[in-house]
N, C-alpha and C positions, 0 to 999 in steps of 0.2 A: 504494500500500500504506500503510494508515493508520499502521502501526508506524514506518515511515521518516519520516512526517510528525512524529512525536513526538521523533525524534532528529536531525532535519535540521540544527539549529544545533550540536549536539555532534559530529556525524559528521566534519566536516573536520579537527578537531583530533585525532581518533583514527586517521585513515588517513594513511599516507605518500604521497608524491608519486611513488613509483617502482613500487609493487606492481603487477605485471602488465604494465607498460609494455613491457618487452623482449619478452615473449611476444606481445602484441598487435601490436607493430611488426614482429616477425619474420614473422608470418602476413601482415600487410598488405603487406610487401615482395614477397610472391609474387604480388600482384595488379598490374595495370597502373597506371601513374601516373594520378593523378586519379580513381581508382576511387571509386565511390559505396559507402559503408559505413553500415550500420544499426547503431546502438548501442542495444540493448534493455536497459532497466533502467539507464539512464545515470547515475542519481543526480545528484550535483551537477556532473558533468562532469569532475572532477579525480580521478585523473590520466589515465584512458583516453581520453575524447573529446578532451581537450586535446592529448594526445600525437599522436593521429591527425590532428587539424587542423594542428598544427605541422609534421607530416611531409608535408603537402600533399594529404591525402585529403579528399574531399567527404563530410562526415558529416551524417547526419540522426539525431537521437536521440529516444528516447521513454522515458517513465517514468510509473508510475501514482501517484507520490507528489507531491502539489502542493508540499509543503514542500521536497523535494529539487529540484524544478523551479525554484522561486523562487531557490535558490542557484545552479543551473545558469545561469539568465538573468543573474545578476550575474557569474559566472565567465567565461561565454562568450556575451556578448550578441549576437554576430553569427551564431551557429550555430542552424540550425533545430531546434527541439525541440517535441515534442508531449506533451500530457497524454493518455496512451492506455494501453491494456492490451495487453501483448505477445501475448496469446492471440488477438487480432483486429487484427493489424497493418493500419493504415488506408492501405495503399499499393497501387498497381497491381501486377499480376503481373509478375515478371521485372524488377524495378526496380533491385535492388542487386547489386553484384559480391561483396560480403562482408557478414557480420553478426558482431557481437560481443555476448556477453551475460556480463557480469562480475558475479558475486556475486548473481545474481537467481534463476536457475532452481531452486536447491535450496530456495527458499521455497514452491515450488508442488508440489502433489501429483503423483504419477506421471501421472494422467489429464490434469491441466492442463499438465504438461510435454509430453505428447504433442500437445496442442492447439497449444502454442507451436511445436513442431517442424513441424507442418503449416502453420502461419501463416508461419514463416520460409521453409519450402520454397517456398511460393507466391510470396513476394516476391523470392526470390533468382533470379538468372539461372542457366541451366544451367551447371554447373561451378563455381558460387559456393561460397565457403568460409564456414564457420560455426565460430567459436571460442567455447566457453563453459566456464564453471567449474561443477562439479557434484560430486555424490558418487555413486559406484557401489559398492554393497554387495550381494553375491550373495544374501543372505537378507533383504534389506530388505523391510519390510512397509509397508502403506499408512498406518500410524498416525503415522510420523515421530517426531521428538523435539522438545523445546522447549529453548531457550537464551535468554540475555538479553544485550542490549547497552544499556549505560547505563540499566539498570533496566527496560527494555522487553522483554517476552517475545515471541519470534519462534518460528515453526514452521520445521522443516527436514526435508526429505524426500530419501531416497536412492532410486536406481533400481537394480534387480538387474543389468541388462544394457543399456548404451547402444547397443551395436552393433545389437542387434535392434530397439530402439525407433526408432533413427535410420533403419534400413532400411525400416521400416514407413512412413516419410514421405519416401522418395526420396533419402536420404543414405547415403553410405558413410563409416564411421569411418576416418579417415586415421591418426590418432595420438592417444595418451594420454600426458600427461606429469604425473607426480606430483611436486609440490614439497613434500617432507615438512614438515608443520606449517603449511603455507600453503594451497595450492590444488591441485586436480587439474584439468588443462586437457584438454578434449576438442576435437579438430579434426575436422570432418566436411566432406565435399564433396557438393554436390547433383549428382545424376546429370546427364549431358549430354543 
């Protein structure tokens, strides 16, 4: 994503090292030891990928921002990371035990989010968990809104109903947790 290339150097100073870590590790603990986890939209790898690796999980990360990936490779030089689009995960079917997408999906239109869900469903093993942050607004439209980070304009999109959208792609919505003023976390499980 070109916008993240523009803020790649600024971004680490604006983000804390703990946001989302407890939620991600809580879900990861429900997987078996040494599970393989896909981090979609990994950014610079801190703090989410770093926390998963430090907890002993096998993480493969991907992001579409070359600038963020350059930072990732400095922060986590031994972790596999790909410059790729989450709408077309370049992995074999049934490869991962879990997937995480932190702060990325809401930049995609509803149609593109559906494509990501199909892609993630394909690469997750049956019963695999998918934790993501997003916005669900019942009367959301396809136009989205704009916002800025460090002077760069970004687009944001909400979805009216994640349970239905997930079900269309072989997932069941397990839980929704709203952290007021921060993030809404959606946990889904791929059908067995």
